[in-house]
C-alpha atoms as a printed R data frame, in Angstrom:
    type eleno elety resid chain resno       x      y       z
1   ATOM     1    CA   MET     A     1   0.012 -0.030  -0.231
2   ATOM     2    CA   ARG     A     2   2.867  2.351   0.796
3   ATOM     3    CA   THR     A     3   4.427  1.615  -2.502
4   ATOM     4    CA   GLU     A     4   1.448  2.461  -4.349
5   ATOM     5    CA   GLU     A     5   1.031  5.569  -2.534
6   ATOM     6    CA   GLN     A     6   4.652  6.766  -3.457
7   ATOM     7    CA   SER     A     7   4.041  5.800  -7.036
8   ATOM     8    CA   ASN     A     8   1.012  7.921  -7.039
9   ATOM     9    CA   GLU     A     9   2.641 10.898  -5.495
10  ATOM    10    CA   ARG     A    10   5.527 10.558  -8.220
11  ATOM    11    CA   LYS     A    11   2.711 10.634 -10.916
12  ATOM    12    CA   ARG     A    12   1.406 13.720  -9.230
13  ATOM    13    CA   ARG     A    13   4.633 15.466  -9.150
14  ATOM    14    CA   ILE     A    14   5.294 14.692 -13.060
15  ATOM    15    CA   ALA     A    15   1.778 15.644 -14.136
16  ATOM    16    CA   LEU     A    16   1.965 18.977 -12.191
17  ATOM    17    CA   ARG     A    17   5.430 19.692 -13.737
18  ATOM    18    CA   ALA     A    18   4.308 18.806 -17.189
19  ATOM    19    CA   GLY     A    19   0.937 20.654 -16.715
20  ATOM    20    CA   ILE     A    20   2.847 23.829 -15.746
21  ATOM    21    CA   VAL     A    21   5.284 23.566 -18.733
22  ATOM    22    CA   LEU     A    22   2.670 22.862 -21.283
23  ATOM    23    CA   ALA     A    23   0.469 25.886 -19.847
24  ATOM    24    CA   PHE     A    24   3.449 28.049 -20.176
25  ATOM    25    CA   LEU     A    25   4.012 26.992 -23.747
26  ATOM    26    CA   PHE     A    26   0.473 27.778 -24.526
27  ATOM    27    CA   ALA     A    27   0.549 31.210 -23.026
28  ATOM    28    CA   LEU     A    28   3.393 32.046 -25.500
29  ATOM    29    CA   THR     A    29   1.695 30.769 -28.634
30  ATOM    30    CA   TRP     A    30  -1.966 31.481 -27.857
31  ATOM    31    CA   SER     A    31  -1.985 34.537 -30.259
32  ATOM    32    CA   PHE     A    32  -0.941 32.488 -33.137
33  ATOM    33    CA   PRO     A    33  -3.915 30.692 -34.789
34  ATOM    34    CA   SER     A    34  -2.872 27.046 -35.008
35  ATOM    35    CA   PHE     A    35  -3.748 23.314 -34.280
36  ATOM    36    CA   LEU     A    36  -0.581 23.291 -31.801
37  ATOM    37    CA   ASN     A    37  -1.541 25.934 -29.279
38  ATOM    38    CA   TRP     A    38  -4.676 24.254 -28.757
39  ATOM    39    CA   THR     A    39  -3.259 21.018 -28.451
40  ATOM    40    CA   LEU     A    40  -0.906 22.455 -25.777
41  ATOM    41    CA   LEU     A    41  -4.197 23.893 -23.743
42  ATOM    42    CA   LEU     A    42  -5.863 20.426 -24.110
43  ATOM    43    CA   ALA     A    43  -2.557 18.538 -22.815
44  ATOM    44    CA   ALA     A    44  -2.199 21.000 -19.989
45  ATOM    45    CA   GLY     A    45  -5.680 20.390 -18.697
46  ATOM    46    CA   TYR     A    46  -5.329 16.737 -18.912
47  ATOM    47    CA   CYS     A    47  -1.967 16.931 -17.013
48  ATOM    48    CA   PHE     A    48  -3.843 19.100 -14.095
49  ATOM    49    CA   PHE     A    49  -6.695 16.397 -14.231
50  ATOM    50    CA   LEU     A    50  -4.028 13.678 -13.280
51  ATOM    51    CA   TYR     A    51  -2.567 15.604 -10.815
52  ATOM    52    CA   TRP     A    52  -5.853 15.810  -8.870
53  ATOM    53    CA   PHE     A    53  -6.570 12.264 -10.034
54  ATOM    54    CA   TYR     A    54  -3.621 10.747  -8.217
55  ATOM    55    CA   GLN     A    55  -4.582 12.393  -4.843
56  ATOM    56    CA   PRO     A    56  -4.609  9.971  -2.036
57  ATOM    57    CA   LYS     A    57  -7.981  8.877  -1.502
58  ATOM    58    CA   ALA     A    58 -10.135  8.617   1.619
59  ATOM    59    CA   GLU     A    59 -12.921  6.067   1.715
60  ATOM    60    CA   MET     A    60 -16.195  7.290   2.968
61  ATOM    61    CA   PHE     A    61 -18.337  4.458   2.613
62  ATOM    62    CA   GLN     A    62 -18.128  0.493   3.189
63  ATOM    63    CA   ARG     A    63 -20.503 -2.253   2.180
64  ATOM    64    CA   THR     A    64 -22.211 -3.585   5.348
65  ATOM    65    CA   GLY     A    65 -25.391 -4.855   3.927
66  ATOM    66    CA   GLU     A    66 -26.393 -1.415   3.028
67  ATOM    67    CA   PHE     A    67 -23.903  1.780   2.381
68  ATOM    68    CA   GLU     A    68 -23.147  3.374   5.986
69  ATOM    69    CA   PHE     A    69 -20.829  6.211   6.840
70  ATOM    70    CA   ARG     A    70 -17.372  5.036   8.106
71  ATOM    71    CA   SER     A    71 -16.035  6.093  11.326
72  ATOM    72    CA   VAL     A    72 -14.313  9.174  10.052
73  ATOM    73    CA   ASN     A    73 -14.241 12.553  11.315
74  ATOM    74    CA   PRO     A    74 -16.169 15.484   9.563
75  ATOM    75    CA   ALA     A    75 -12.908 16.997   8.475
76  ATOM    76    CA   GLN     A    76 -11.997 13.710   6.538
77  ATOM    77    CA   ARG     A    77 -15.449 13.606   4.830
78  ATOM    78    CA   MET     A    78 -15.202 17.207   3.559
79  ATOM    79    CA   ASP     A    79 -11.810 16.374   2.212
80  ATOM    80    CA   ALA     A    80 -12.861 13.190   0.307
81  ATOM    81    CA   LEU     A    81 -15.904 15.206  -0.824
82  ATOM    82    CA   PHE     A    82 -13.614 18.045  -1.943
83  ATOM    83    CA   ARG     A    83 -11.367 15.734  -3.834
84  ATOM    84    CA   ARG     A    84 -14.256 14.057  -5.471
85  ATOM    85    CA   VAL     A    85 -15.865 17.327  -6.793
86  ATOM    86    CA   VAL     A    86 -12.472 18.297  -8.008
87  ATOM    87    CA   ARG     A    87 -11.918 15.302  -9.959
88  ATOM    88    CA   ILE     A    88 -15.411 15.807 -11.617
89  ATOM    89    CA   VAL     A    89 -14.833 19.475 -12.224
90  ATOM    90    CA   SER     A    90 -11.309 18.671 -13.927
91  ATOM    91    CA   LEU     A    91 -12.760 15.994 -16.186
92  ATOM    92    CA   SER     A    92 -15.479 18.339 -17.253
93  ATOM    93    CA   VAL     A    93 -13.124 21.034 -18.127
94  ATOM    94    CA   ALA     A    94 -11.101 18.528 -20.196
95  ATOM    95    CA   GLY     A    95 -14.053 17.170 -21.785
96  ATOM    96    CA   LEU     A    96 -14.977 20.906 -22.907
97  ATOM    97    CA   PHE     A    97 -11.360 21.416 -24.266
98  ATOM    98    CA   VAL     A    98 -11.763 18.438 -26.382
99  ATOM    99    CA   VAL     A    99 -14.997 19.750 -27.850
100 ATOM   100    CA   PHE     A   100 -13.686 23.145 -28.262
101 ATOM   101    CA   LEU     A   101 -10.775 21.760 -30.215
102 ATOM   102    CA   VAL     A   102 -13.025 19.425 -32.356
103 ATOM   103    CA   LEU     A   103 -15.404 22.412 -33.134
104 ATOM   104    CA   ARG     A   104 -12.498 24.651 -33.894
105 ATOM   105    CA   THR     A   105 -10.790 22.200 -35.943
106 ATOM   106    CA   PHE     A   106 -13.973 21.281 -38.107
107 ATOM   107    CA   SER     A   107 -15.241 24.992 -38.345
108 ATOM   108    CA   GLY     A   108 -12.047 26.341 -39.581
109 ATOM   109    CA   GLY     A   109 -11.690 28.885 -36.667
110 ATOM   110    CA   ASP     A   110 -10.512 32.396 -37.507
111 ATOM   111    CA   GLN     A   111  -8.166 31.228 -40.077
112 ATOM   112    CA   GLU     A   112  -7.082 33.570 -42.897
113 ATOM   113    CA   LEU     A   113  -9.278 33.950 -45.807
114 ATOM   114    CA   THR     A   114  -7.958 32.147 -48.766
115 ATOM   115    CA   PRO     A   115  -8.895 32.153 -52.322
116 ATOM   116    CA   ALA     A   116 -11.109 29.167 -51.870
117 ATOM   117    CA   ASN     A   117 -12.934 30.773 -48.911
118 ATOM   118    CA   PHE     A   118 -13.588 33.872 -51.167
119 ATOM   119    CA   ASP     A   119 -15.200 31.980 -53.742
120 ATOM   120    CA   GLU     A   120 -17.798 30.305 -51.664
121 ATOM   121    CA   GLU     A   121 -18.499 33.368 -49.400
122 ATOM   122    CA   GLU     A   122 -17.810 36.492 -51.380
123 ATOM   123    CA   THR     A   123 -18.380 35.909 -55.132
124 ATOM   124    CA   GLU     A   124 -22.009 37.107 -54.905
125 ATOM   125    CA   ARG     A   125 -21.244 40.438 -53.697
126 ATOM   126    CA   PRO     A   126 -22.282 43.296 -56.007
127 ATOM   127    CA   GLU     A   127 -18.927 45.327 -55.682
128 ATOM   128    CA   ASP     A   128 -16.619 42.241 -56.752
129 ATOM   129    CA   ASP     A   129 -16.911 43.915 -60.426
130 ATOM   130    CA   ASP     A   130 -15.665 47.132 -58.750
131 ATOM   131    CA   VAL     A   131 -11.979 47.365 -59.248
132 ATOM   132    CA   THR     A   132 -11.785 50.281 -56.628
133 ATOM   133    CA   ALA     A   133 -13.551 48.212 -54.172
134 ATOM   134    CA   LEU     A   134 -11.303 45.206 -54.781
135 ATOM   135    CA   ASN     A   135  -8.378 47.417 -54.402
136 ATOM   136    CA   GLU     A   136  -9.435 48.640 -51.186
137 ATOM   137    CA   ARG     A   137 -10.165 45.183 -49.676
138 ATOM   138    CA   GLY     A   138  -6.731 44.146 -50.739
139 ATOM   139    CA   TYR     A   139  -5.088 46.899 -49.160
140 ATOM   140    CA   ASN     A   140  -7.137 46.335 -45.719
141 ATOM   141    CA   PHE     A   141  -5.633 42.896 -45.782
142 ATOM   142    CA   TYR     A   142  -2.046 44.282 -46.596
143 ATOM   143    CA   LEU     A   143  -2.429 46.653 -43.531
144 ATOM   144    CA   ASN     A   144  -2.893 43.538 -41.586
145 ATOM   145    CA   LYS     A   145  -0.068 41.714 -43.225
146 ATOM   146    CA   GLN     A   146  -2.341 39.219 -44.592
147 ATOM   147    CA   TYR     A   147  -0.220 39.390 -47.631
148 ATOM   148    CA   ASP     A   148  -1.733 36.198 -49.490
149 ATOM   149    CA   SER     A   149  -5.137 37.536 -49.246
150 ATOM   150    CA   ALA     A   150  -4.166 41.114 -50.400
151 ATOM   151    CA   ILE     A   151  -2.688 39.504 -53.496
152 ATOM   152    CA   TYR     A   152  -5.489 37.425 -54.389
153 ATOM   153    CA   TYR     A   153  -7.659 40.623 -54.544
154 ATOM   154    CA   TYR     A   154  -5.234 42.615 -56.352
155 ATOM   155    CA   ASP     A   155  -5.117 39.812 -59.124
156 ATOM   156    CA   ARG     A   156  -8.945 39.971 -59.361
157 ATOM   157    CA   ALA     A   157  -8.711 43.779 -59.635
158 ATOM   158    CA   LEU     A   158  -6.159 43.539 -62.335
159 ATOM   159    CA   GLY     A   159  -8.076 40.768 -63.937
160 ATOM   160    CA   LEU     A   160 -10.790 43.619 -64.677
161 ATOM   161    CA   GLU     A   161  -8.128 46.476 -65.337
162 ATOM   162    CA   PRO     A   162  -4.709 45.213 -66.087
163 ATOM   163    CA   ASP     A   163  -3.350 48.686 -66.341
164 ATOM   164    CA   ASN     A   164  -4.784 49.972 -63.195
165 ATOM   165    CA   GLY     A   165  -1.749 52.047 -61.841
166 ATOM   166    CA   ALA     A   166  -3.124 52.183 -58.086
167 ATOM   167    CA   VAL     A   167  -3.450 48.569 -57.857
168 ATOM   168    CA   TRP     A   168  -0.087 48.008 -59.177
169 ATOM   169    CA   LEU     A   169   1.379 50.214 -56.524
170 ATOM   170    CA   ASN     A   170  -0.512 48.583 -53.646
171 ATOM   171    CA   ARG     A   171   0.838 45.116 -55.218
172 ATOM   172    CA   GLY     A   172   4.459 46.646 -55.172
173 ATOM   173    CA   LEU     A   173   4.084 47.305 -51.458
174 ATOM   174    CA   VAL     A   174   3.220 43.770 -50.518
175 ATOM   175    CA   TYR     A   175   6.107 42.488 -52.326
176 ATOM   176    CA   TYR     A   176   8.160 45.492 -50.620
177 ATOM   177    CA   ASP     A   177   7.369 44.403 -47.103
178 ATOM   178    CA   GLN     A   178   8.161 40.709 -48.246
179 ATOM   179    CA   GLU     A   179  11.506 41.921 -49.527
180 ATOM   180    CA   LYS     A   180  10.880 40.622 -52.867
181 ATOM   181    CA   THR     A   181  13.041 43.043 -54.519
182 ATOM   182    CA   ASP     A   182  12.518 41.855 -58.234
183 ATOM   183    CA   LYS     A   183   8.873 41.438 -58.077
184 ATOM   184    CA   ALA     A   184   8.390 44.968 -55.973
185 ATOM   185    CA   ILE     A   185  10.452 46.825 -58.848
186 ATOM   186    CA   GLU     A   186   8.236 44.839 -61.567
187 ATOM   187    CA   ALA     A   187   4.906 46.125 -59.972
188 ATOM   188    CA   PHE     A   188   6.161 49.647 -59.146
189 ATOM   189    CA   SER     A   189   7.251 50.046 -62.596
190 ATOM   190    CA   ARG     A   190   3.851 48.815 -64.032
191 ATOM   191    CA   SER     A   191   2.352 51.361 -61.571
192 ATOM   192    CA   TYR     A   192   4.705 54.006 -63.130
193 ATOM   193    CA   ASP     A   193   4.094 53.066 -66.650
194 ATOM   194    CA   ALA     A   194   0.246 53.266 -66.045
195 ATOM   195    CA   GLY     A   195   0.840 56.860 -65.333
196 ATOM   196    CA   VAL     A   196   1.227 57.096 -61.575
197 ATOM   197    CA   ARG     A   197   3.625 60.007 -60.769
198 ATOM   198    CA   ASP     A   198   4.048 60.861 -57.093
199 ATOM   199    CA   ALA     A   199   7.192 61.282 -55.056
200 ATOM   200    CA   PHE     A   200   6.751 58.304 -53.181
201 ATOM   201    CA   LEU     A   201   6.876 55.934 -55.981
202 ATOM   202    CA   SER     A   202   9.455 57.534 -57.672
203 ATOM   203    CA   HIS     A   203  11.642 57.512 -54.399
204 ATOM   204    CA   VAL     A   204  10.884 53.969 -53.760
205 ATOM   205    CA   LEU     A   205  11.946 52.920 -57.227
206 ATOM   206    CA   ALA     A   206  14.944 54.924 -56.570
207 ATOM   207    CA   TYR     A   207  15.708 53.296 -53.448
208 ATOM   208    CA   LEU     A   208  15.362 49.797 -54.915
209 ATOM   209    CA   TYR     A   209  17.402 50.598 -57.827
210 ATOM   210    CA   ASP     A   210  20.274 51.974 -55.572
211 ATOM   211    CA   ASN     A   211  20.123 48.730 -53.481
212 ATOM   212    CA   GLY     A   212  20.485 47.019 -56.473
213 ATOM   213    CA   GLY     A   213  23.517 48.643 -57.931
214 ATOM   214    CA   ASN     A   214  21.545 50.343 -60.806
215 ATOM   215    CA   THR     A   215  22.855 53.880 -59.847
216 ATOM   216    CA   THR     A   216  21.944 55.389 -63.160
217 ATOM   217    CA   ARG     A   217  18.385 54.508 -62.913
218 ATOM   218    CA   ALA     A   218  18.348 55.334 -59.096
219 ATOM   219    CA   LEU     A   219  19.748 58.735 -59.885
220 ATOM   220    CA   SER     A   220  17.002 59.481 -62.362
221 ATOM   221    CA   PHE     A   221  14.320 58.546 -59.871
222 ATOM   222    CA   TYR     A   222  15.892 60.502 -57.127
223 ATOM   223    CA   LYS     A   223  15.902 63.673 -59.185
224 ATOM   224    CA   GLU     A   224  12.178 63.008 -60.225
225 ATOM   225    CA   ALA     A   225  11.225 62.455 -56.549
226 ATOM   226    CA   VAL     A   226  12.859 65.683 -55.265
227 ATOM   227    CA   GLY     A   227  11.341 67.581 -58.550
228 ATOM   228    CA   MET     A   228   7.919 66.448 -57.342
229 ATOM   229    CA   ASP     A   229   8.579 67.213 -53.301
230 ATOM   230    CA   SER     A   230  11.506 69.232 -52.723
231 ATOM   231    CA   SER     A   231  11.188 68.949 -49.041
232 ATOM   232    CA   ARG     A   232  12.421 65.079 -49.107
233 ATOM   233    CA   SER     A   233  15.832 66.358 -47.313
234 ATOM   234    CA   ASP     A   234  16.973 62.598 -46.888
235 ATOM   235    CA   ILE     A   235  17.329 62.216 -50.790
236 ATOM   236    CA   TYR     A   236  19.596 65.254 -51.185
237 ATOM   237    CA   SER     A   237  22.497 63.557 -49.129
238 ATOM   238    CA   ARG     A   238  22.218 60.379 -51.439
239 ATOM   239    CA   LEU     A   239  22.353 62.660 -54.490
240 ATOM   240    CA   ALA     A   240  25.425 64.291 -52.961
241 ATOM   241    CA   GLU     A   241  27.156 60.936 -53.236
242 ATOM   242    CA   LEU     A   242  25.837 59.854 -56.645
243 ATOM   243    CA   GLU     A   243  26.854 63.386 -57.869
244 ATOM   244    CA   PRO     A   244  29.879 64.874 -56.387
245 ATOM   245    CA   ALA     A   245  30.160 67.566 -58.679
246 ATOM   246    CA   ASN     A   246  26.819 69.074 -57.475
247 ATOM   247    CA   ALA     A   247  27.548 67.778 -53.813
248 ATOM   248    CA   ALA     A   248  27.609 71.423 -52.500
249 ATOM   249    CA   ARG     A   249  24.134 72.303 -53.935
250 ATOM   250    CA   TYR     A   250  22.601 69.246 -52.811
251 ATOM   251    CA   LYS     A   251  24.057 69.611 -49.287
252 ATOM   252    CA   ALA     A   252  22.850 73.233 -49.159
253 ATOM   253    CA   LEU     A   253  19.002 71.934 -50.268
254 ATOM   254    CA   GLU     A   254  19.463 69.059 -47.532
255 ATOM   255    CA   GLU     A   255  20.006 71.646 -44.829
256 ATOM   256    CA   LYS     A   256  17.283 74.227 -45.938
257 ATOM   257    CA   TYR     A   257  14.686 71.570 -45.964
258 ATOM   258    CA   ARG     A   258  15.717 69.702 -42.955
259 ATOM   259    CA   ASN     A   259  15.185 72.712 -40.936
């Protein structure tokens, strides 16, 4: 009997430590929607259930023709009753975890919308033929860093208007954030060729070409950017490096617009 009690106590310690570790791992990953973090929560709940399950059990009843209270004091009875309630509650909570996990798995949870989802859920929306609405929806996904969904909407918009400069500009922003330089340059260039002319686009094209070693193209776009917005003081310092002959003029402009 003593050996069994020692074995149960060892199991309780292991279950408690495992539950704490699993609960800690869940706390670190709960904000990431995935199957793993909810599995950690379920496992932690099960470990805590085992911790209570292996508690020493105090008998309350014995068979003597009919059930009668054993000769135990009230404190022992309350302790045994408390342990029984705890086991029931722990088992119920573990069961709820399982139900929640199953429902979340089959319902798809809060997964990011994908093209397959869009086809099922949103193809009937009247604004689906509105390039501006599609572009805005894609941009909202871009702001939330849901890049695949953003590209999906931009593709749909470009399918309706292949030369829409605003859509190409936003598409370029996605690739820029993902550090896909070649695709970003292609998208921004398509926007530029479609007639978008602003200091931001010229500046970002200059920066990408500059980082890629094409200083000739970079110089042209840098000059175009400050031509549209002379207050971009950060560009003048780079122009001074690319055109040493005009460095003094660029430094003066940088100082002027920095203040």
